[in-house]
Structures are given as structure tokens and as C-alpha cells.
C-alpha positions as CSV (number, residue, x, y, z in Angstrom):
1,X,156.4,77.0,117.0
2,X,156.5,80.7,116.6
3,X,155.3,80.6,113.0
4,X,152.5,78.2,113.9
5,X,151.4,80.4,116.7
6,X,151.5,83.4,114.4
7,X,149.2,81.7,111.8
8,X,146.7,80.3,114.3
9,X,143.4,82.1,113.8
10,X,142.0,84.0,116.8
11,X,138.7,82.7,118.1
12,X,136.0,85.4,117.7
13,X,134.6,86.8,120.9
14,X,131.1,85.8,122.2
15,X,129.8,89.3,121.2
16,X,131.2,88.9,117.7
17,X,129.6,85.4,117.3
18,X,126.2,86.7,118.5
19,X,126.3,89.7,116.1
20,X,127.1,87.4,113.2
21,X,124.0,85.3,114.0
22,X,121.7,88.2,114.7
23,X,119.1,89.4,112.2
24,X,120.1,93.0,111.5
25,X,116.6,94.0,110.4
26,X,114.9,92.5,113.4
27,X,117.5,94.2,115.7
28,X,116.8,97.5,114.0
29,X,113.1,97.1,114.4
30,X,113.5,96.3,118.1
31,X,115.5,99.5,118.5
32,X,112.8,101.5,116.7
33,X,110.1,100.0,119.1
34,X,112.2,100.8,122.1
35,X,112.8,104.4,120.8
36,X,109.0,104.9,120.4
37,X,108.5,103.6,123.9
38,X,111.1,106.1,125.2
39,X,109.4,108.9,123.3
40,X,106.0,107.9,124.8
41,X,107.4,107.8,128.3
42,X,109.3,111.1,127.9
43,X,106.2,112.9,126.6
44,X,103.6,111.3,128.9
45,X,105.4,109.7,131.9
46,X,102.2,109.8,133.9
47,X,100.3,107.6,131.4
48,X,102.4,105.7,128.9
49,X,103.9,102.9,131.1
50,X,100.8,102.4,133.2
51,X,99.4,98.9,133.4
52,X,96.1,100.1,131.8
53,X,97.8,101.7,128.8
54,X,100.1,98.8,128.1
55,X,97.1,96.4,128.2
56,X,95.3,98.8,125.9
57,X,98.1,98.8,123.4
58,X,98.4,95.0,123.4
59,X,94.7,94.5,123.1
60,X,94.5,96.9,120.1
61,X,97.5,95.1,118.5
62,X,96.0,91.7,119.0
63,X,93.3,91.8,116.3
64,X,95.4,93.5,113.6
65,X,98.3,91.3,114.6
66,X,96.3,88.1,113.9
67,X,95.3,89.6,110.5
68,X,98.9,90.5,109.8
69,X,100.1,86.9,110.5
70,X,97.7,85.6,107.8
71,X,98.9,88.4,105.5
72,X,102.5,87.3,106.0
73,X,101.7,83.9,104.5
74,X,99.9,85.5,101.5
75,X,102.7,87.9,100.7
76,X,105.4,85.3,101.3
77,X,103.6,83.2,98.7
78,X,103.9,86.0,96.2
79,X,100.3,87.3,96.6
80,X,98.4,90.2,98.1
81,X,95.1,90.4,100.0
82,X,93.2,93.7,100.0
83,X,90.0,92.1,101.5
84,X,91.1,91.3,105.0
85,X,89.4,94.2,106.6
86,X,86.1,93.4,104.8
87,X,86.3,89.8,105.8
88,X,86.7,90.9,109.4
89,X,83.6,93.1,109.0
90,X,81.5,90.4,107.3
91,X,82.5,87.7,109.9
92,X,81.7,90.1,112.8
93,X,78.3,91.0,111.4
94,X,77.3,87.5,110.6
95,X,78.3,86.1,114.0
96,X,76.3,88.8,115.8
97,X,73.0,88.6,113.9
98,X,70.0,87.7,116.1
99,X,69.7,84.3,114.4
100,X,73.3,83.4,115.1
101,X,73.3,84.6,118.7
102,X,70.2,82.6,119.5
103,X,72.3,79.4,119.2
104,X,74.8,80.6,121.8
105,X,78.5,81.4,122.0
106,X,79.8,78.3,120.2
107,X,77.6,79.0,117.2
108,X,78.9,82.6,117.0
109,X,82.5,81.5,117.0
110,X,81.8,78.7,114.5
111,X,79.9,81.1,112.2
112,X,82.8,83.6,112.2
113,X,85.3,80.9,111.4
114,X,83.2,79.5,108.6
115,X,82.5,82.9,107.0
116,X,86.1,84.1,107.2
117,X,87.7,80.9,106.0
118,X,85.1,80.6,103.2
119,X,85.8,84.1,101.9
120,X,89.5,83.4,102.0
121,X,89.0,80.2,100.1
122,X,87.0,82.0,97.4
123,X,89.9,84.4,97.0
124,X,92.3,81.5,96.7
125,X,90.2,79.6,94.1
126,X,89.9,82.8,92.0
127,X,93.6,83.4,92.1
128,X,94.8,79.8,91.8
129,X,92.2,78.2,89.5
130,X,90.5,81.2,88.0
131,X,93.9,82.8,87.0
132,X,92.6,86.1,88.4
133,X,95.3,88.6,89.4
134,X,95.4,88.7,93.3
135,X,95.0,92.4,93.3
136,X,91.8,92.2,91.3
137,X,90.4,89.1,93.0
138,X,90.8,90.5,96.5
139,X,89.7,94.0,95.5
140,X,86.4,92.4,94.3
141,X,86.1,90.5,97.6
142,X,86.9,93.7,99.6
143,X,83.9,95.5,97.9
144,X,81.5,92.6,98.0
145,X,82.2,91.4,101.5
146,X,81.8,95.0,102.9
147,X,78.6,95.4,100.9
148,X,77.2,92.2,102.2
149,X,78.1,93.1,105.7
150,X,76.2,96.4,105.3
151,X,73.2,94.5,103.8
152,X,73.0,92.0,106.6
153,X,73.4,94.5,109.4
154,X,71.3,97.2,107.7
155,X,74.2,99.5,108.6
156,X,73.3,99.1,112.2
157,X,75.5,98.1,115.1
158,X,74.5,94.6,116.4
159,X,75.1,94.3,120.1
160,X,76.2,91.0,121.6
161,X,73.6,89.7,124.0
162,X,75.1,86.3,124.8
163,X,76.7,86.5,128.3
164,X,78.8,83.4,127.8
165,X,80.6,85.0,124.9
166,X,81.7,88.0,126.9
167,X,82.6,85.8,129.9
168,X,84.9,83.7,127.7
169,X,86.7,86.4,125.7
170,X,86.7,89.4,128.0
171,X,88.2,87.5,130.9
172,X,91.8,87.4,132.2
173,X,94.0,84.4,132.4
174,X,96.9,84.6,134.9
175,X,96.3,88.4,134.9
176,X,96.6,88.7,131.2
177,X,93.6,89.4,128.9
178,X,92.4,86.4,126.9
179,X,92.7,88.4,123.7
180,X,96.5,88.7,124.2
181,X,96.8,85.0,124.9
182,X,94.9,84.3,121.6
183,X,97.3,86.6,119.8
184,X,100.3,84.9,121.3
185,X,98.9,81.4,120.4
186,X,98.2,82.5,116.8
187,X,101.8,83.9,116.5
188,X,103.3,80.7,117.9
189,X,101.3,78.6,115.5
190,X,102.1,80.9,112.5
191,X,105.8,81.0,113.3
192,X,105.9,77.2,113.6
193,X,103.9,76.7,110.4
194,X,106.1,79.0,108.4
195,X,109.5,78.0,109.7
196,X,109.2,74.4,110.8
197,X,106.8,72.7,108.5
198,X,106.6,71.5,104.9
199,X,103.7,73.9,104.4
200,X,105.9,76.9,105.3
201,X,108.8,75.7,103.0
202,X,106.3,75.3,100.1
203,X,104.9,78.8,100.8
204,X,108.3,80.4,100.4
205,X,109.2,78.2,97.4
206,X,106.0,79.2,95.6
207,X,106.6,82.9,96.4
208,X,110.3,82.7,95.3
209,X,109.6,80.9,92.0
210,X,106.2,79.4,91.3
211,X,107.4,77.6,88.1
212,X,110.4,76.1,89.9
213,X,108.1,75.0,92.7
214,X,105.8,73.3,90.2
215,X,108.7,71.5,88.6
216,X,109.8,70.3,92.1
217,X,106.4,68.6,92.5
218,X,104.5,71.2,94.5
219,X,100.8,71.6,93.6
220,X,101.1,75.4,93.3
221,X,97.4,76.1,92.7
222,X,96.2,74.0,95.6
223,X,98.8,75.5,97.9
224,X,97.8,79.1,96.9
225,X,94.2,78.3,97.6
226,X,95.1,77.0,101.1
227,X,97.3,80.1,101.8
228,X,94.4,82.4,101.1
229,X,92.0,80.2,103.1
230,X,94.5,80.5,106.0
231,X,94.4,84.3,105.7
232,X,90.6,84.2,105.8
233,X,90.8,82.0,108.9
234,X,93.0,84.5,110.6
235,X,90.5,87.3,109.7
236,X,87.8,85.2,111.3
237,X,89.8,85.0,114.6
238,X,90.4,88.7,114.4
239,X,86.7,89.3,114.0
240,X,85.9,87.3,117.1
241,X,88.5,89.4,119.0
242,X,87.0,92.7,117.7
243,X,83.5,91.6,118.7
244,X,84.8,90.6,122.1
245,X,86.5,93.9,122.6
246,X,83.7,96.1,121.4
247,X,80.8,93.8,122.4
248,X,79.2,94.4,119.0
249,X,79.4,93.6,115.3
250,X,79.3,96.3,112.6
251,X,80.0,96.7,108.9
252,X,82.6,99.3,109.8
253,X,84.8,96.8,111.7
254,X,88.2,96.1,110.2
255,X,88.3,99.4,108.3
256,X,91.8,99.9,106.8
257,X,93.0,96.7,108.3
258,X,94.4,95.7,104.9
259,X,96.7,98.8,104.9
260,X,97.9,98.3,108.5
261,X,98.5,94.6,107.9
262,X,100.5,95.1,104.7
263,X,102.5,97.9,106.3
264,X,103.4,95.7,109.3
265,X,104.4,92.8,107.1
266,X,106.5,94.9,104.8
267,X,108.5,96.7,107.6
268,X,108.8,93.4,109.3
269,X,111.0,92.1,106.5
270,X,108.7,90.0,104.4
271,X,109.5,90.6,100.7
272,X,106.6,92.1,98.7
273,X,107.7,90.0,95.7
274,X,107.4,86.8,97.9
275,X,109.9,84.1,98.8
276,X,110.9,85.4,102.2
277,X,108.8,85.9,105.3
278,X,109.4,86.9,108.9
279,X,106.7,86.2,111.4
280,X,108.6,87.8,114.3
281,X,109.2,90.9,112.2
282,X,105.5,91.1,111.4
283,X,104.6,91.1,115.1
284,X,107.2,93.8,115.9
285,X,105.9,95.8,113.0
286,X,102.4,95.6,114.4
287,X,103.6,96.7,117.8
288,X,105.5,99.6,116.2
289,X,102.4,101.0,114.5
290,X,100.2,100.4,117.5
291,X,102.6,102.1,119.8
292,X,103.0,105.0,117.4
293,X,99.2,105.5,117.3
294,X,99.1,105.3,121.1
295,X,101.8,107.9,121.5
296,X,100.0,110.2,119.1
297,X,96.7,109.7,121.0
298,X,98.2,110.3,124.4
299,X,99.7,113.6,123.2
300,X,96.5,114.7,121.4
301,X,98.3,114.9,118.1
302,X,96.4,115.1,114.7
303,X,95.6,111.9,112.9
304,X,96.9,113.3,109.6
305,X,100.4,113.7,111.0
306,X,100.3,110.1,112.3
307,X,99.3,108.9,108.8
308,X,102.2,110.9,107.2
309,X,104.7,109.2,109.6
310,X,103.2,105.8,108.8
311,X,103.6,106.4,105.1
312,X,107.2,107.5,105.5
313,X,108.0,104.4,107.5
314,X,106.5,102.2,104.8
315,X,108.4,104.0,102.0
316,X,111.6,103.6,103.9
317,X,111.0,99.9,104.5
318,X,110.3,99.3,100.8
319,X,113.4,101.3,99.7
320,X,115.5,99.3,102.2
321,X,114.1,96.0,100.8
322,X,115.0,97.1,97.2
323,X,118.5,98.1,98.3
324,X,119.1,94.9,100.1
325,X,117.9,92.8,97.1
326,X,120.2,94.8,94.7
327,X,123.1,94.2,97.0
328,X,122.4,90.5,97.3
329,X,122.2,90.2,93.5
330,X,125.5,92.1,93.1
331,X,127.2,89.7,95.6
332,X,126.0,86.7,93.6
């Protein structure tokens, strides 16, 4: 009896079991976000945790967050998309032209969705069927979409003159701005699509090893085209949100969105090489960068310092990814 009692394994504590299941990277990101909030409150206790400031941070995070969700699919599939900001600009300009606005709010929304999804599909067709390197294909779209947006708008800001559009997207639902609800809905849909559907499993399989995915029966080219079209669709939703927030469309909308989206996706834990994606990590990454910008703004700090901090965070995230991958390879 004594020997048996001595060899019986001790049941791990509840805290130990939770820590074993926890995602260390996501836990670390949450601590970083909480730390930034603590710094914001410590430096500006009169402004940071006010209802208005929190609402501003979330509304600013909403549009770039939707773009980042689409970018998560692209990078998880082993690609890259440098044209997301330009697609936001083109969609916002096209949906706010006088001709489009004359048909009402539904036509504006439909136009944005068609333009954004169409641009994304063009990217996908070039990458998947045209065998163009994703960097080059999306770089070309970045330049041409921004140029077309400038051509259509004449480099002028186009003001929204459809009251129904503003009433729909600038309202509050249960005390929360509609834009935040849209962001939450896109996140829920993106998380489900990536983690609970065949489409998500195929996306990770293509990003992990495209040849193995092809041999397993996945139409890799068609799937890549759909992934880029999905990214364009997310850009269209973001364009609608930007127009709703600013009540105007301009060729300068979405400027540098591609950099912010890639940064959020990378620090969120999605591998740049593809094969692994974290939708929750992406959203936390977006909140980290938006909160960082808000803290700098409230304290009247220079933008160049903010960009240096962002760059350092991105480099640290990439180095952490490389170290984690090397450690995983050594363990195998």
C-alpha cells in the first residue's frame, strides 16, 4: 500500500492545468496591452479612461482591425498584400461619387463591396493563375488603385450627402457605436472561418506547404484567389467604416494601412511564412498599436518617436517568431 501510494502521480492543480492550456503569446500580448493602458492612465488620468476616449480608440481600431482580419487570411496562406490601403481608398472614393450617392445608401454600400472584392480577386488571379509573386502583384495594385482613386476624385474630398447612410452607420446600438459592432461581427466571422471551417483548415494547409496541400486534393490556385478576394471584401467593409466616421471619401483614405495591418498580424502570432494564424492575436495587436498611438497623442509626443517604437515592436515580434520556429525544429 505504501509503495503504491508513493508511485501514484499527484494531480496537477487547477492553475497548473490552466497555464498548460494557455497560449503564452496571447497572454504576453494581453499583458502588453494592459501595461500600455496603465501608462496611459498614469500619464493622463483625466483623459485616458474617459468614455469618450475609449470610444475613440475602439472606433479608430475598427477599420484597421477589419483590414487586419483579411490580412490574417492572406499571410496564413503564405502570401502578402501591400494594396489593402489603396483598396480602401478606391472603394471609399467610388462609393462617394455623385453618381453613386444619387442611388442612395444601399448603392453606396454595394458599390464599395463590389470594388473592394473585385480588386482583391484581381490580386488573387494574378498570384494564383498568373504566377506573379504576391509582393509584385499587390505592389502593382497598390499603385494603380491609389492612382485610380485620385483620378476619380480629382484629388478632392467627396462629402457624403445621403442622410440615410450617416443615420445607419453613425448611430449607437445598445449604447455602443455601430462601427464597433461591425468590427466585432467581422472578428467573430473571421475567427469562425479560420478555426472552425474547411476553408480555414485549407488556408493553413496551403500556407504550411502548398505542394502537400495540392497532393491532398486542395485546389491551391482557386483557394488563393478566394483568400485574396476575401481580403478585398474586408477592405471594402473598412472603407464603408472610414467613410461613415469621416463623412467623406478621399484618395488619401487608408494611407499606410498595409503597414499597420501587417504589423498587427505579425505581433499577433501569425507566421509570415504562412501555415499558422491567430485571429485573436491580430485583434489584440490592433488594439496595442491603436492604444499606443492614443497614448502618444494624449501626451503630445512626436510622431517620429511613435514610429520608432512601432518598428521596434515589429522587429521583436519577428525575432520571437524566428526563435520559436528554431526551437520547434530542434525539438522535432
